BAKOLVEX-588106 format. One line per 10 residues: number of its first residue (from 1); for each residue z, x, y of C-alpha. Coordinates in pm, whole numbers. Layout:
BEGIN
NUM	Z/X/Y  ...
REM end
This chain:
BEGIN
1	5/-6/46  -71/90/360  321/158/572  206/52/898  459/-30/1189  782/-45/973  652/-264/677  433/-216/378  121/-393/389  -122/-455/72
11	-487/-492/98  -458/-916/138  -197/-929/318  -395/-711/617  -686/-862/599  -563/-1260/677  -556/-1099/957  -852/-890/1019  -1190/-1012/1112  -1276/-686/972
21	-1064/-359/882  -1219/-165/1141  -1035/-338/1380  -715/-63/1236  -914/216/1051  -1234/362/1069  -1507/665/1071  -1749/544/1309  -2045/775/1376  -2147/869/1784
31	-2361/1093/1904  -2286/1300/2199  -2574/1327/2486  -2482/1501/2839  -2437/1925/2924  -2458/2172/2630  -2290/1892/2387  -2572/1655/2391  -2711/1587/2081  -2403/1648/1777
41	-2327/1398/1594  -1962/1331/1595  -1769/1145/1303  -1449/936/1482  -1177/905/1241  -865/674/1335  -598/598/1049  -455/316/1260  -73/501/1263  -155/679/1611
51	-372/974/1465  -747/1040/1558  -980/1310/1528  -1299/1327/1575  -1492/1552/1294  -1864/1782/1415  -2051/1681/1217  -2334/1912/1410  -2119/2196/1397  -1988/2287/1061
61	-1814/1907/1048  -1539/2086/1214  -1214/1878/1340  -1278/1872/1782  -1076/1658/1969  -724/1563/1763  -446/1296/1891  -165/1119/1805  -13/858/1953  -244/908/2297
71	-91/1269/2297  -289/1516/2218  -222/1789/1890  -433/2099/1958  -651/2313/2291  -920/2236/2410  -1118/2553/2563  -1352/2569/2882  -1639/2583/2728  -1718/2244/2566
81	-1807/2207/2170  -2198/2303/2240  -2493/2180/2041  -2547/2428/1713  -2886/2554/1917  -2717/2769/2197  -2542/2977/1946  -2505/3273/2066  -2399/3521/1679  -2436/3889/1830
91	-2118/4052/1882  -1900/3824/2073  -2127/3542/2168  -1940/3300/1954  -1668/3260/2215  -1919/3062/2399  -1901/2763/2248  -1556/2824/2094  -1430/2479/2153  -1042/2485/2044
101	-1069/2246/1878  -771/2173/1551  -1020/2350/1320  -1275/2533/1343  -1446/2695/1014  -1529/3139/995  -1699/3210/767  -1887/3178/493  -2008/3521/466  -1867/3713/767
111	-1609/3637/987  -1354/3823/1196  -1367/4112/1462  -1795/4224/1509  -1901/4491/1302  -2179/4712/1202  -2349/4762/769  -2613/4892/724  -2798/4892/1004  -2691/4433/1018
121	-2491/4378/1351  -2238/4073/1233  -2090/3882/1462  -1733/3727/1542  -1646/3480/1306  -1984/3463/1146  -2206/3129/1173  -2043/2822/952  -1927/2662/1275  -2223/2610/1457
131	-2374/2501/1111  -2509/2154/1144  -2420/1927/828  -2692/1775/659  -2627/1488/342  -2381/1338/537  -2199/1029/398  -1905/881/592  -1725/527/571  -1395/365/378
141	-1312/224/94  -1038/-16/-62  -874/139/-449  -651/-149/-516  -409/-168/-172  -474/191/-10  -814/194/177  -898/550/234  -1137/705/444  -1392/974/387
151	-1651/1180/558  -1944/1404/328  -2164/1702/463  -2341/2034/366  -2384/2340/559  -2641/2608/428  -2587/2996/550  -2929/3123/431  -3202/3375/528  -3519/3519/351
161	-3415/3794/123  -3017/3707/203  -2782/3499/96  -2797/3142/-1  -2501/2969/39  -2407/2639/64  -2084/2487/176  -2011/2122/80  -1714/1987/276  -1525/1653/240
171	-1274/1540/512  -995/1215/404  -798/1040/508  -600/695/447  -538/364/636  -148/428/797  -198/801/700  -37/1137/1020  -251/1361/823  -587/1422/634
181	-725/1672/390  -1025/1905/441  -1156/2010/64  -1444/2251/44  -1670/2427/-268  -1841/2730/-172  -2170/2818/-363  -2343/3082/-416  -2690/2903/-447  -2896/3230/-478
191	-2943/3504/-769  -2741/3740/-630  -2359/3913/-513  -2304/3820/-154  -2037/3881/37  -1802/3562/107  -1546/3555/406  -1379/3252/482  -1127/3149/758  -969/2845/850
201	-904/2884/1263  -653/2591/1359  -588/2571/1660  -266/2402/1836  -202/2311/2208  16/2160/2478  211/1914/2447  315/2042/2075  276/2372/2167  545/2425/2521
211	790/2614/2587  1082/2574/2350  918/2533/2015  837/2798/1743  640/2881/1462  799/2795/1129  688/2937/799  826/3120/500  729/3476/601  817/3736/434
221	608/4041/565  474/3995/908  246/4276/1115  147/4277/1405  -218/4424/1423  -222/4668/1746  -25/4805/2047  -59/4512/2182  124/4301/1954  370/4513/1900
231	558/4467/2259  706/4109/2144  671/4125/1760  1082/4042/1779  940/3684/1936  630/3625/1662  740/3269/1580  872/3153/1974  689/2943/2275  744/3031/2588
241	554/2898/2916  211/3022/2986  214/3363/3146  -27/3495/3415  -197/3763/3264  -100/3755/2883  -313/3900/2682  -376/3785/2303  -150/3849/2027  -219/3848/1659
251	-6/3903/1389  -58/3943/986  173/3742/829  275/3704/431  440/3401/314  716/3288/52  498/3047/-215  525/2842/-546  482/2906/-853  93/2734/-822
261	61/2897/-461  127/2615/-226  262/2702/88  365/2540/413  327/2645/772  395/2507/1083  469/2410/1475  766/2189/1590  854/2106/1964  1237/1980/1882
271	1274/1835/2254  980/1595/2215  1048/1549/1839  705/1618/1752  504/1934/1537  212/1932/1341  184/2140/989  -2/2301/750  13/2321/376  -239/2572/219
281	-257/2756/-85  -228/3142/-138  -399/3169/-438  -686/3010/-201  -568/3187/107  -411/3495/29  -392/3619/392  -209/3460/718  -339/3538/1097  -74/3393/1343
291	-327/3335/1669  -68/3394/1963  -246/3321/2320  -5/3219/2612  -164/3282/2911  -249/2969/3211  -555/2741/3094  -557/2968/2748  -248/2834/2594  -287/2819/2223
301	-174/2913/1926  -409/3005/1601  -270/2931/1240  -539/3103/1079  -539/3065/690  -793/3357/550  -939/3459/194  -927/3868/442  -780/3975/757  -1015/3937/1092
311	-1074/4262/1119  -1454/4264/1022  -1635/4285/740  -1687/4684/755  -1287/4754/768  -1262/4443/528  -1497/4643/264  -1324/4982/305  -1008/4856/258  -1094/4720/-81
321	-976/4327/63  -1347/4172/110  -1444/3927/-186  -1763/3825/-329  -1947/3521/-522  -2150/3587/-797  -2469/3411/-861  -2428/3051/-921  -2069/3106/-838  -1770/2805/-662
331	-1491/2812/-503  -1306/2564/-386  -1042/2545/-90  -838/2260/5  -599/2191/326  -354/1913/483  -300/1929/835  -77/1696/947  190/1509/1203  545/1481/1193
341	732/1268/1459  1134/1208/1413  1368/1479/1444  1442/1408/1073  1104/1470/949  1070/1833/1109  1447/1839/958  1303/1752/639  961/2057/688  1275/2305/778
351	1423/2225/507  1117/2283/247  989/2545/401  1379/2742/409  1335/2614/1  1013/2841/-34
REM end
């Protein structure tokens, strides 16, 4: 049954009270029509609980804006979610269209810092987040007394004489839910072994992120990326107000996990009784990168599960962290992103993290 407005509802009880279930929850396709965003197909989810988010089908099936009861959950950058046709893949050109958003997919054959291998120049974070999805399917369906919302699409990263890699993405949530899941299947559809790098760039923002908020996770080991991160490494988990001249700080974390590999991270704002959590599996994503950027206007914290560090493909290969896909191999990944909105739910999150 759906839990809505403090009550459990059966399918029949709800349908007796509405003309169409879309009055309460739906996935709708819209097309953006202005500026650099013109032409992007977007799938807008709303679950009835107050959670709404849009999946940018024209931009990697990534999650752009997300709200809970009118409050934004994610940081929105200065650039807009520009159309894939404007992608600048060289060097740091990825940042020209880094819209922030709740989820940017980095990969599929390279991610992290720009690098060069055998004369091939690899840009920041790869091509996935600028790749339009095809074979779109979306909508809702009843399964007993639960109404499920979904969107599916396929991304392709391919070039003649090079890789041919597909990402099959499915987004799911249900009526009354305060969370959604991402299920990805990455398939090497070619006949040669290829490099495989994948990172979920999850970007939280105001008002979840504000002075006094905290980044929670079952940390077992933390390493600053560079001298800048070393400066405030003791307070990597603490959030302060926007600071003039702030420079990004990046930390690499190893986390505790359950026997099945599952783990949990969150950003909580106790003063607002509001938080966002991310569940993932360390058998799929053995590395967690934290991007801490608390400057003026660029005020966000990135929770970034990945199958390598963000130092670039050349360095990851040298460090023997680089993963590969064999011909016809399929690798699967799942994450869950959700909201907590009470002191009791925040306490339950903290207790679960302590128990890992």
